[in-house]
C-alpha positions in Angstrom: 85.0 45.4 34.1 82.5 46.4 36.7 78.9 45.1 36.7 75.6 46.0 38.4 73.0 43.2 38.4 69.3 43.2 37.9 66.7 43.8 40.6 65.6 40.2 40.8 68.5 37.7 41.5 69.0 34.3 42.9 71.2 33.7 46.0 73.5 31.5 44.0 74.5 34.5 41.8 76.1 36.4 44.6 79.5 34.8 44.3 79.5 35.5 40.6 78.6 39.2 41.2 81.5 39.5 43.7 84.1 37.9 41.4 83.1 40.2 38.6 83.9 43.2 40.7 87.2 41.7 41.7 88.2 40.8 38.1 87.5 44.3 37.1 89.9 45.7 39.8 92.7 43.1 39.2 92.7 42.7 35.5 91.9 46.0 33.8 95.3 46.4 32.2 95.0 43.2 30.1 91.3 43.7 29.1 90.5 44.6 25.5 89.3 48.2 24.9 85.7 48.7 25.8 83.2 49.5 23.0 82.8 53.1 22.2 79.4 54.6 21.4 79.0 58.0 19.9 76.2 60.2 18.5 75.9 60.0 14.7 76.7 63.0 12.5 73.7 64.6 10.6 72.6 62.3 7.8 71.4 63.6 4.4 68.0 62.0 4.5 66.2 61.5 1.2 63.7 64.4 0.8 62.5 63.4 -2.7 60.9 60.0 -1.8 57.1 59.6 -1.6 55.7 60.9 1.6 52.6 60.9 3.8 52.4 63.5 6.5 49.6 63.7 9.1 48.9 64.9 12.6 49.4 62.1 15.0 46.5 60.2 16.4 47.5 58.4 19.6 46.0 55.0 19.1 46.7 54.7 15.4 49.4 52.2 14.6 52.6 52.5 12.6 54.9 49.8 11.2 58.5 50.1 10.2 59.2 46.7 8.6 62.1 45.0 6.9 63.4 41.5 6.3 65.6 41.6 9.5 63.6 43.6 11.9 60.3 45.3 12.7 59.2 48.3 14.8 55.5 48.2 15.7 54.0 51.1 17.6 51.4 53.8 18.0 51.5 57.3 16.7 52.3 58.6 20.2 55.7 57.1 19.5 55.5 54.1 21.9 56.7 50.9 20.2 58.1 47.4 20.4 61.2 46.3 18.5 61.9 43.0 16.9 65.2 41.7 15.7 63.6 38.9 13.9 62.6 36.4 15.2 63.2 37.9 18.7 61.2 40.6 20.3 63.8 42.6 22.2 61.8 45.3 24.0 58.3 46.8 24.2 56.4 49.7 25.6 59.2 52.2 25.0 58.3 55.6 26.4 60.1 59.0 26.9 60.0 61.5 29.7 61.8 64.9 29.8 63.0 67.2 32.6 64.1 70.6 31.5 66.7 72.4 33.7 64.9 75.1 35.8 61.5 73.8 34.7 60.2 71.7 37.6 57.4 69.7 35.8 58.3 66.3 34.3 57.0 66.1 30.8 55.5 63.0 29.2 57.1 63.3 25.8 54.8 60.8 24.1 51.9 63.1 24.9 53.6 65.8 22.8 53.6 63.8 19.6 52.5 66.1 16.9 53.3 64.8 13.4 54.0 61.5 11.7 55.9 61.4 8.4 56.0 58.1 6.5 58.3 57.4 3.6 59.2 54.1 1.9 62.5 54.0 3.7 61.8 55.7 7.0 59.1 56.9 9.5 59.5 60.0 11.6 57.5 61.0 14.6 57.9 64.6 15.8 57.3 65.6 19.4 56.6 69.3 19.9 56.8 71.1 23.3 57.5 74.7 24.1 60.9 73.7 25.5 62.0 71.2 22.8 61.4 69.4 19.6 62.3 65.8 19.3 62.3 63.7 16.1 62.2 59.9 16.3 63.6 58.6 13.0 63.1 54.9 12.3 64.1 52.6 9.5 64.6 48.8 9.1 67.4 48.1 6.6 67.9 44.9 4.7 71.6 45.0 5.5 73.5 45.6 8.7 75.8 43.9 11.3 74.7 40.3 12.1 72.4 40.3 15.1 70.9 43.8 14.5 67.7 44.9 12.9 65.7 48.2 13.0 67.4 51.5 13.8 65.9 54.3 15.8 67.6 57.8 15.8 66.6 60.7 18.1 67.3 64.2 17.1 67.0 66.8 19.9 66.4 70.5 19.6 66.2 71.9 23.1 66.2 75.5 24.5 67.8 74.5 27.8 69.7 71.5 29.1 67.3 68.7 29.3 67.4 65.2 30.8 65.5 62.5 28.8 64.5 59.2 30.4 63.7 56.3 28.0 61.8 53.5 29.7 61.0 50.1 28.2 60.0 46.6 29.1 62.7 44.0 28.3 61.2 41.2 26.3 63.8 38.9 24.8 61.1 36.6 23.4 61.3 34.4 20.4 58.3 34.6 18.1 55.6 32.2 19.0 55.6 29.2 19.3 59.3 28.8 19.9 59.9 28.2 23.7 61.3 31.1 25.6 63.9 31.2 28.3 62.2 33.0 31.2 61.9 36.7 32.1 65.1 38.6 31.1 67.2 40.2 33.7 69.0 43.5 32.8 72.7 44.1 33.6 74.5 47.4 33.1 77.9 46.9 31.6 80.5 49.7 31.8 84.2 50.2 32.5 86.4 52.0 35.0 85.8 53.1 38.6 82.3 54.0 39.5 81.2 52.5 36.2 77.6 52.4 37.1 77.4 56.2 37.6 79.3 56.9 34.3 77.7 57.3 30.9 78.8 55.2 28.0 77.8 51.6 29.0 75.1 49.3 27.7 72.4 47.0 29.0 72.7 43.3 28.5 69.4 41.4 28.8 70.1 37.9 30.2 67.8 34.9 29.9 67.8 31.8 32.0 70.1 30.1 29.4 73.3 31.4 27.8 72.2 30.8 24.2 70.2 34.0 23.9 70.8 37.6 25.2 70.1 41.1 24.0 71.8 44.4 24.3 70.5 48.0 24.3 72.0 51.5 24.8 72.1 55.1 23.6 75.4 56.8 23.3 76.1 58.8 26.4 73.3 57.3 28.4 73.4 56.2 32.0 71.2 53.4 33.5 68.2 54.1 35.7 67.2 52.1 38.8 69.4 49.1 39.3 68.4 47.7 42.7 71.2 45.8 44.6 70.9 42.2 45.4 70.3 43.0 49.1 67.0 44.8 48.3 63.6 43.0 48.4 62.7 41.5 45.1 60.6 43.9 43.1 60.3 45.1 39.5 61.6 48.5 38.4 61.4 50.0 34.9 64.5 49.6 32.8 65.7 53.1 32.0 68.2 54.9 29.9 69.0 58.4 31.0 70.4 60.9 28.5 71.5 64.5 29.2 71.2 66.8 26.2 73.0 70.1 26.3 71.9 72.3 23.4 75.3 74.1 23.3 76.9 71.0 21.8 74.2 68.4 21.1 72.0 70.2 18.6 72.0 68.5 15.2 73.5 65.2 16.4 71.6 62.0 16.1 71.4 59.7 19.1 70.8 56.1 18.1 68.9 53.5 20.2 71.4 50.7 19.6 69.8 47.2 19.7 71.3 43.8 19.2 70.4 40.1 19.9 72.7 37.1 20.1 71.1 33.6 19.6 74.2 31.5 20.1 76.5 31.3 23.0 79.3 33.0 21.2 77.1 35.9 19.9 75.1 36.2 23.2 78.3 36.8 25.2 78.4 40.2 26.9 81.6 41.3 25.1 80.3 40.1 21.7 77.1 42.0 22.1 79.0 45.2 23.0 81.0 44.7 19.8 77.9 44.2 17.8 76.4 47.5 19.2 79.6 49.3 18.3 79.6 48.0 14.7 76.0 49.1 14.4 76.8 52.5 15.8 79.6 53.0 13.2 77.6 51.7 10.2 74.4 53.7 10.6 75.0 56.4 8.0 76.2 54.0 5.3 73.4 51.5 6.2 70.8 54.2 5.7 72.3 55.3 2.4 72.1 51.7 1.0 68.6 51.3 2.5 67.3 54.4 0.8 68.9 53.5 -2.5 67.2 50.1 -2.4 63.8 51.8 -2.3 64.8 54.1 -5.1 65.6 51.1 -7.2 62.4 49.3 -6.2 60.2 52.2 -7.4 62.3 52.8 -10.5 62.0 49.1 -11.5 58.3 48.7 -10.7 55.2 49.7 -12.6 53.6 53.0 -11.7 50.5 54.7 -13.0 49.9 58.4 -13.9 46.2 59.2 -14.1 44.0 62.2 -13.3 43.3 60.5 -9.9 46.4 61.5 -7.9 45.2 59.6 -4.8 45.0 56.4 -6.8 48.4 57.0 -8.3 49.8 57.4 -4.8 47.9 54.5 -3.3 49.3 52.2 -6.1 52.9 53.2 -5.3 52.4 52.8 -1.6 51.0 49.3 -2.2 54.2 48.3 -3.9 56.2 49.6 -1.0 53.9 47.8 1.5 54.5 44.4 -0.1 58.2 45.0 -0.3 58.3 45.7 3.5 56.8 42.3 4.2 59.6 40.2 2.9 61.4 38.1 5.6 63.8 35.2 5.9 62.8 32.1 7.8 65.2 31.3 10.7 68.1 29.2 9.6 67.7 29.7 5.8 68.7 32.1 3.1 65.2 32.0 1.6 63.1 35.1 1.1 59.3 34.9 1.4 56.3 37.1 2.3 54.7 37.3 5.7 51.0 38.0 6.0 51.4 41.3 7.9 52.3 42.9 11.2 50.7 44.5 14.2 51.9 45.1 17.7 52.1 41.9 19.8 51.3 43.6 23.2 52.2 41.1 25.9 52.2 38.1 23.5 55.0 36.9 21.2 53.1 37.1 17.9 53.3 40.4 16.0 49.9 40.2 14.2 50.0 37.8 11.3 53.8 37.9 11.2 54.0 34.4 9.8 54.4 33.0 6.3 51.0 32.2 4.9 50.5 30.2 1.7 47.2 31.6 0.5 48.0 35.2 1.5 51.2 35.1 -0.6 49.5 33.4 -3.5 46.8 36.0 -3.8 49.5 38.7 -3.5 51.6 37.2 -6.3 49.1 38.5 -8.8 50.1 42.0 -7.7 53.8 41.2 -7.6 53.7 39.8 -11.1 51.7 42.9 -12.1 54.3 45.4 -10.9 57.1 43.2 -12.2 59.1 41.7 -9.4 59.4 38.3 -10.9 62.3 37.4 -8.6 60.1 37.8 -5.6 57.4 35.7 -7.2 59.9 33.0 -8.0 61.3 33.1 -4.5 57.9 32.7 -2.9 56.9 29.8 -5.1 60.1 28.1 -4.3 59.5 28.6 -0.6 56.1 27.0 -0.9 57.4 24.1 -3.1 60.1 23.3 -0.6 57.4 22.9 2.1 54.9 21.0 -0.1 53.6 17.9 1.7 54.5 14.5 0.3 51.0 14.0 -1.0 51.1 17.4 -2.8 49.2 19.7 -0.4 50.5 23.2 -0.3 51.2 24.8 3.1 48.9 27.3 4.9 50.9 28.7 7.8 54.6 28.7 8.8 55.9 30.6 11.7 59.2 32.5 11.4 60.5 30.2 14.1 59.0 27.0 12.6 62.4 25.6 11.6 63.6 25.6 15.2 60.7 23.5 16.6 58.6 20.5 15.7 56.1 22.7 13.7 54.1 19.8 12.5 52.9 19.0 16.1 50.8 22.2 15.7 47.7 22.0 13.5 48.4 25.1 11.3 50.8 24.1 8.5 48.3 22.3 6.3 45.1 23.5 7.9 43.6 25.1 4.8 42.4 23.5 1.6 42.6 26.5 -0.7 46.4 26.9 -0.9 46.7 24.0 -3.3 44.4 25.3 -6.1 45.8 28.8 -5.5 49.3 27.4 -6.1 48.3 26.1 -9.5 46.7 29.5 -10.4 49.7 31.5 -9.2 52.2 29.2 -11.0 50.4 29.8 -14.3 50.2 33.6 -13.7 54.0 33.7 -12.9 54.9 31.7 -16.0 52.6 33.7 -18.3 53.9 37.1 -17.1 57.6 36.2 -16.8 58.0 33.7 -19.7 59.9 31.5 -17.3 58.9 28.1 -18.7 62.2 26.7 -17.4 61.0 27.3 -13.9 57.8 25.4 -14.7 59.8 22.5 -16.2 62.1 22.4 -13.1 59.1 22.2 -10.8 56.8 20.0 -12.9 56.7 17.4 -10.2 55.4 19.9 -7.7 52.6 20.9 -10.1 51.7 17.3 -10.7 51.6 16.5 -7.0 49.4 19.5 -6.3 47.0 18.4 -9.1 47.0 14.8 -7.9 46.1 16.0 -4.4 43.3 18.3 -5.6 41.8 15.6 -7.8 42.2 12.7 -5.5 38.7 11.0 -5.3 39.2 10.7 -1.5 39.1 14.5 -1.4 35.7 14.6 -3.0 33.7 12.9 -0.2 30.3 13.5 -1.7 31.4 12.3 -5.2 30.2 15.3 -7.1 33.5 15.9 -8.9 34.5 18.9 -6.8 37.3 19.2 -4.3 35.7 19.8 -1.0 36.4 21.1 2.6 37.3 17.6 3.9 40.9 18.7 3.4 40.7 21.7 5.6 39.0 25.1 5.7 38.1 26.7 2.4 37.5 30.2 3.6 35.6 30.3 6.8 37.1 29.0 10.0 33.8 29.1 12.0 30.2 29.0 10.9 26.9 29.0 12.7 25.4 25.5 13.0 28.6 23.8 11.8 31.4 24.0 9.3 30.4 23.8 5.6 31.0 20.6 3.7 31.8 22.4 0.4 31.9 26.2 -0.1 31.3 27.9 -3.4 34.6 29.6 -2.7 36.5 26.4 -2.9 34.4 25.0 -5.8 35.2 28.1 -7.9 38.9 27.8 -7.1 38.8 24.2 -8.1 37.2 25.1 -11.4 39.7 27.8 -12.2 42.7 25.7 -10.9 41.6 23.0 -13.4 41.7 25.6 -16.2 45.2 26.7 -14.9 46.5 23.1 -14.8 45.3 22.6 -18.4 47.2 25.7 -19.5 50.3 24.6 -17.7 50.2 21.3 -19.4 49.9 23.0 -22.8 53.1 24.9 -22.0 54.7 21.5 -21.2 53.5 20.1 -24.4 51.0 17.6 -22.8 47.9 18.1 -24.9 46.1 15.0 -23.5 46.4 16.2 -19.9 45.5 19.7 -20.9 42.3 18.5 -22.5 41.3 16.4 -19.5 41.8 19.3 -17.2 39.8 21.6 -19.4 37.0 19.1 -19.4 37.1 18.9 -15.7 36.8 22.7 -15.5 33.7 22.6 -17.7 32.2 19.8 -15.7 32.7 21.7 -12.4 31.1 24.8 -13.9 28.0 22.8 -14.8 27.9 21.2 -11.4 28.1 24.6 -9.7 25.0 25.7 -11.7 23.2 22.5 -10.6 24.2 22.6 -6.9 24.6 26.3 -6.0 22.4 28.4 -8.2 19.6 30.1 -6.2 16.8 31.2 -8.4 15.2 33.2 -5.6 18.2 35.7 -5.5 19.5 35.1 -9.0 23.0 34.4 -7.5 24.7 31.5 -5.8 24.5 29.9 -2.4 27.3 29.8 0.1 27.7 26.1 0.6 26.3 22.6 0.2 26.0 20.0 3.0 25.1 16.3 3.2 21.5 15.5 4.1 20.9 15.4 7.8 23.8 17.8 8.7 23.4 21.4 9.8 22.5 23.9 7.0 21.8 21.0 4.6 21.3 20.5 1.8 22.1 24.1 0.6 23.2 27.0 2.8 21.7 29.9 0.9 23.4 32.7 2.9 24.2 35.6 0.6 28.0 36.2 0.6 30.7 37.9 -1.4 32.3 34.5 -2.4 30.7 34.2 -5.9 33.0 37.1 -6.8 35.8 34.5 -7.1 34.3 33.3 -10.4 35.9 36.3 -12.2 39.3 36.1 -10.4 41.6 34.2 -12.8 40.4 36.0 -15.9 40.6 33.1 -18.4 38.1 34.8 -20.6 35.2 32.4 -20.1 32.3 33.1 -17.9 32.1 30.5 -15.1 28.7 31.5 -13.8 25.7 31.4 -16.1 23.8 33.9 -14.0 26.7 36.3 -13.2 24.8 39.6 -13.8 22.6 39.1 -10.8 25.6 38.3 -8.6 27.3 41.5 -9.7 24.3 43.4 -8.6 24.2 41.6 -5.3 27.9 42.3 -4.7 27.5 46.0 -5.5 24.4 46.4 -3.3 24.5 48.1 0.1 23.8 44.8 1.8 27.3 43.6 0.9 29.2 46.7 -0.2 29.8 49.4 2.5 31.4 52.7 1.8 34.8 51.2 2.8 34.6 47.8 1.3 32.9 44.4 1.0 31.4 42.4 3.8 31.6 38.7 3.5 28.0 38.2 4.6 25.1 40.4 3.6 23.8 42.5 6.5 20.2 41.3 6.0 21.1 37.7 6.8 20.1 36.4 10.2 23.7 35.3 11.0 25.1 38.7 10.1 27.3 40.4 12.8 29.4 43.4 11.7 31.8 42.6 14.6 32.3 39.0 13.6 35.5 37.8 11.9 33.6 35.6 9.4 30.0 36.7 9.5 30.0 40.3 8.6 33.3 42.1 8.8 34.8 44.0 5.8 38.0 42.7 4.3 40.0 44.7 1.6 40.7 41.3 0.2 37.0 40.8 -0.5 36.8 44.3 -2.0 39.6 43.4 -4.4 37.8 40.2 -5.5 34.6 42.2 -6.0 36.3 45.0 -7.9 37.8 42.4 -10.3 34.4 40.8 -10.7 32.7 44.1 -11.5 35.3 45.2 -14.0 35.4 41.8 -15.7 31.6 41.7 -15.7 31.6 45.1 -17.6 30.4 47.1 -14.6 33.2 49.7 -14.3 31.2 52.2 -12.2 30.8 49.6 -9.4 34.4 48.4 -10.0 35.9 51.8 -9.6 33.9 52.6 -6.5 35.3 49.4 -4.9 38.8 50.0 -6.1 38.7 53.5 -4.5 37.3 52.0 -1.3 40.6 50.0 -1.0 42.8 52.8 -2.2 41.4 55.2 0.3 42.4 52.9 3.1 46.1 53.8 2.4 45.6 56.8 4.7 43.0 55.4 7.1 45.1 53.6 9.7 48.7 52.4 9.3 49.8 55.1 6.9 51.0 53.7 3.6 49.4 50.2 4.1 45.9 48.7 4.1 44.5 47.0 7.2 43.3 43.5 7.5 39.6 44.0 8.3 37.1 46.5 9.4 33.6 46.7 11.0 30.7 45.8 8.8 28.7 48.7 10.4 31.1 51.6 11.1 34.1 52.8 9.3 36.7 51.6 11.9 39.2 48.8 11.8 38.9 46.0 14.3 41.0 46.4 17.4 43.0 43.3 16.5 43.2 44.0 12.8 46.7 43.4 11.4 47.2 46.9 10.3 50.0 46.3 7.7 48.3 43.4 5.8 49.9 41.8 2.7 47.0 40.9 0.5 45.0 44.0 1.5 47.7 46.2 -0.1 47.9 43.8 -3.1 44.2 44.5 -3.7 45.0 48.0 -4.7 47.4 46.9 -7.4 45.6 43.9 -9.0 42.2 45.6 -9.6 44.0 48.7 -11.0 46.2 46.9 -13.5 43.9 43.9 -14.4 40.5 45.6 -13.8 40.7 49.3 -14.5 43.3 48.9 -17.2 42.4 45.4 -18.1 46.0 44.4 -18.7 47.2 40.8 -19.1 50.6 39.7 -20.3 51.4 36.6 -22.3 55.2 36.3 -22.5 55.0 33.2 -24.7 53.3 35.1 -27.6 54.7 38.5 -26.7 51.2 39.9 -26.4 49.9 42.6 -24.1 46.1 42.6 -23.9 44.4 45.8 -22.8 40.7 46.0 -22.0 40.6 49.4 -20.2 37.4 50.8 -18.5 38.6 54.2 -17.4 36.4 56.7 -15.5 34.5 58.9 -18.0 36.3 62.2 -17.0 39.8 60.9 -17.6 41.2 62.2 -20.9 44.4 60.3 -20.5 46.2 57.7 -18.4 49.7 56.1 -18.4 51.0 52.8 -17.1 54.7 53.4 -16.8 57.6 50.9 -16.8 55.4 47.8 -17.4 57.8 45.0 -16.7 58.3 42.4 -19.4 60.8 39.5 -19.3 64.2 41.2 -19.7 62.8 44.6 -20.7 60.0 47.1 -20.0 57.6 49.3 -21.9 55.0 52.0 -21.1 51.4 52.2 -22.1 49.8 55.5 -23.0 46.0 55.9 -23.2 44.5 59.0 -24.8 40.8 59.9 -25.2 40.3 61.3 -28.7 36.7 62.1 -29.5 34.6 59.0 -29.2 37.4 56.6 -28.9 40.3 55.6 -26.6 43.7 55.3 -28.3 46.4 53.1 -26.7 50.1 53.3 -27.5 53.1 51.4 -26.3 56.7 52.6 -26.1 59.2 50.6 -28.2 60.5 47.2 -27.1 63.6 45.4 -28.3 62.9 44.7 -32.0 59.3 45.8 -31.5 58.5 42.1 -30.8 55.7 42.8 -28.4 52.3 43.9 -29.6 49.0 45.2 -28.2 45.6 43.9 -28.6 42.1 44.3 -27.1 39.1 42.1 -26.6 36.6 45.0 -26.4 34.0 44.8 -29.1 34.7 47.2 -31.9 38.4 47.6 -31.1 40.6 48.2 -34.1 44.3 48.6 -34.8 45.6 51.4 -36.9 48.9 53.2 -37.6 50.3 55.6 -35.1 50.0 59.2 -36.3 53.1 61.4 -36.4 51.9 63.9 -33.8 51.3 61.1 -31.2 54.7 59.5 -32.1 56.3 62.9 -31.4 54.4 63.5 -28.2 55.3 60.2 -26.6 58.7 59.7 -28.4 57.4 56.4 -29.8 58.5 54.4 -32.8 56.0 54.1 -35.6 53.8 51.1 -34.5 50.2 50.1 -34.1 47.9 50.2 -31.1 44.2 49.5 -30.4 41.5 52.2 -30.9 38.6 51.3 -28.6 35.2 52.9 -29.2 33.8 54.6 -26.1 30.1 54.2 -25.0 27.9 57.1 -26.2 27.2 58.0 -22.5 29.5 57.6 -19.5 29.0 58.6 -15.9 31.5 59.8 -13.3 31.7 61.7 -9.9 31.0 65.4 -10.0 34.2 67.4 -9.6 35.6 67.6 -6.0 35.1 71.4 -5.8 31.4 71.2 -6.5 29.3 70.8 -3.4 25.9 71.0 -5.2 24.0 68.4 -3.2 23.8 68.0 0.5 25.0 65.9 2.2 28.1 66.0 0.1 29.0 62.4 0.9 26.0 61.2 -1.1 27.0 63.1 -4.3 30.7 61.9 -4.1 30.7 58.1 -3.9 34.4 57.6 -4.6 35.9 60.0 -2.0 37.2 59.1 1.5 34.7 58.2 4.2 34.7 60.0 7.6 35.8 57.7 10.5 32.9 56.2 12.4 30.4 56.7 9.6 27.8 54.2 8.6 27.3 53.3 4.9 25.4 56.2 3.3 26.8 56.8 -0.2 24.5 56.0 -3.2 25.8 53.3 -5.5 25.1 52.3 -9.1 24.6 48.6 -8.8 24.1 47.9 -12.5 24.5 49.7 -15.8 23.2 48.3 -19.0 23.9 49.8 -22.4 21.3 49.2 -25.1 20.4 50.6 -28.4 20.7 54.4 -27.9 19.9 54.1 -24.2 21.6 53.5 -20.8 19.6 51.9 -18.0 20.9 52.5 -14.5 19.9 50.7 -11.3 20.8 53.0 -8.4 20.5 52.5 -4.6 20.5 55.2 -2.0 19.1 56.1 1.4 15.5 57.0 1.5 14.8 60.7 0.9 18.3 61.5 -0.2 19.6 63.1 -3.3 22.5 62.2 -5.6 24.4 63.6 -8.5 26.7 62.2 -11.2 28.5 63.8 -14.0 27.1 62.7 -17.4 29.6 62.8 -20.2 28.6 62.2 -23.8 30.8 60.9 -26.6 28.9 62.3 -29.7 26.6 65.1 -30.8 23.3 64.4 -29.2 21.3 65.6 -26.2 20.4 62.9 -23.6 17.1 62.8 -21.9 15.2 60.8 -19.2 13.1 58.3 -21.1 10.1 57.6 -19.0 7.7 59.7 -16.9 8.1 57.5 -13.8 11.9 58.1 -13.7 11.5 61.7 -14.7 10.0 62.4 -11.3 13.1 61.0 -9.6 15.8 62.1 -12.0 16.7 64.9 -14.3 19.5 66.2 -16.6 20.3 69.9 -16.2 21.3 72.0 -19.1 21.5 75.3 -17.2 25.2 75.8 -17.7 25.1 75.3 -21.4 24.2 78.9 -22.5 21.0 77.7 -24.2 23.0 75.2 -26.3 22.9 71.8 -24.8 25.5 70.5 -27.2 27.9 73.1 -25.8 28.2 71.4 -22.5 31.3 69.3 -21.7 29.2 67.4 -19.2 25.7 67.6 -17.6 24.7 67.1 -14.0 22.5 64.1 -13.7 20.5 64.4 -10.4 18.2 61.9 -8.8 16.1 61.6 -5.7 15.4 58.4 -3.7 11.8 57.9 -2.5 10.9 58.9 1.0 10.6 56.3 3.7 13.0 54.2 5.8 16.3 52.4 4.8 17.6 52.0 1.3 15.6 52.5 -1.9 16.3 51.4 -5.4 15.4 53.4 -8.5 15.8 52.8 -12.2 16.9 55.7 -14.4 16.9 55.2 -18.2 18.7 57.7 -20.4 18.0 57.8 -24.1 19.2 59.8 -27.1 
């Protein structure tokens, strides 16, 4: 074998280099056959899977993630590649030289289209002399030491030379120590091997326990400076000649491998790994594509008149699936918080395992029915539960290889412990897996003991406080809070959850004590946090004499947590005013919820904790609005999250955005776990109001659908060992809900909505949905409902003000009007609406009954009107009426009240 070394060498390596040349000349006959790399025959890629197509935007990110590897890049096609937990290369770029065309072409500047599917992402480069497709996927299976796969398909008019340049990385994910800057070596066989195509690069570290390998079939190396040359850095290159006469239609894979032991990091072993990968690509892709078909077939989906919401829901399921990973040295599967390009660092966004991120996400996972994933995540956290019961916060993918506890991250947060109790109950209720609860009873008891330890209530008010780590904020003007309402509300709900878990275990005394604690905490929250001036609740309490003491009255989104668990009881005695505050423009932008109101002195829309928008907060707020019977605000917030599916990292929601402009932060983790989860949970548990109790075989449905929807379906709702589908049909003044048959018809539907009744299923409905004869709830609809005007109607300018639930233009400020409160009374509907001064708005008014609505008072009649112009002189003949309103002239935001009566 003949070898050329890297451009930077030590003098002591010269004898090694010489002996390698000699052994190649003297011992070729006995050497094993070299690895053979070949292009891949055309693959029948799945054309039926969900797809997002868009023109590329250079700086927008993309993520191709799987449990074994990740590709993180920008839509110009540049990327970095991880074979977890090792970053192999970064800054990959492409240049082309067309025969007879003397201008070198930057291929990345020719990126034209990106196509994202659950199982693959394709970037197309378009030039007048060629089209190149960069096809990327990250399979769950494959040869050991391999991860993501990149295929290049070339369609050239003339022979063309492509040069692929990249920065060799060979870095373990932080904070594992790394073994120096890698040196590339070109490995090939035969005389003049360096000049021949068909070899591969080996990236060597300072130690033999880790090495990487990279090639493209038929490629030659680029600059490989000899030892005699002055030390300098040259780009690592792969040069590939494409002849359209015989290369059109072939797929050229970028083969990548990593060895993390001496035996797998050996040059020959790495060559064999590349060869195995080369040979297995077609079958690996087929299995990979099939796994996503099964995922979508076995997960809940929705079918509603809002196609964008349907699609966003499905993409959120895929997004969560793509964030599964295995900690080094284990067979466990758990969820990482998200991914984003690492740049020159060794940390790919929030590519670690986070306790609270996963625990919030499990509500979505249980919702769409992947009980195995929920169970696996809970087991992962239980295994790392601290001896005193505290649940972990952060765990790097390389944590098992180092002394992770020397870093301050693993147990830094206080909220993972109450969230664990909440998630455990949610999993057991939805899955019916009481055996899991019994098997891990000790973990539950330890978490409860930690949370209720008197030493963790340093002000002795009966509430778990921030002395055990951060609640939510990790920085705060003046000093860190002593006790946040965020943590107090979680403690209150975790107490309820622990009581329910004890009931399932048959421990009534413990259940009663926990329920009493929950009641006591709720009363204490009213006493310590209620702010009569705003009608809502303060951010934090602090001991006398400390910064922001005794009460920090900053208006925040955190009171929304009161509605999260959905136990059916109202934690906050003054919740309505909070719901209005949350829906107001001071907290709710057109793209989601700020954590701090923008009229607070500490507000900064560029700040991580004092003004940025998080889809997580938007999910909390949407749940609060729905459970507080404010579906207009709830749907607006749900759509704010759903619209983010197409805003940045296509198919996934980002971590956080500016509080002032519709743009993600530059460091925002673009494929964020709990952000995508906050499309699923508010849809299933807010919009449809679904909760599952596997112990009693009960599905509760409290839907609050948009007024214009005449139907909706929740398909393949996963139940323990079976599934069903729910069908919602608007029939006159009521909403009828049906369920497809279950085994033995053991499951039944119910609703908590006042006036809901249960009646027999009529024959026509049974025929339409192919249902067995059974009963379902009939829910009376409000006499008047409101919704967006149809998309095709641009009756009010600017259009954005008349369409509050449609996507926002990048760079915009908040400008859409919003209904911050709707109150139904006796034959009237009172609306509180906010909008920019001098602007106009319109909503669609839909009535459920034979009456003509009118504006009740003269003062509001000057600002609002109902039009009957399209009713042909018969107001009762209209399917809906335009409700228009005008906000007073002046500066800033204005609030009006519109009362409709009939």
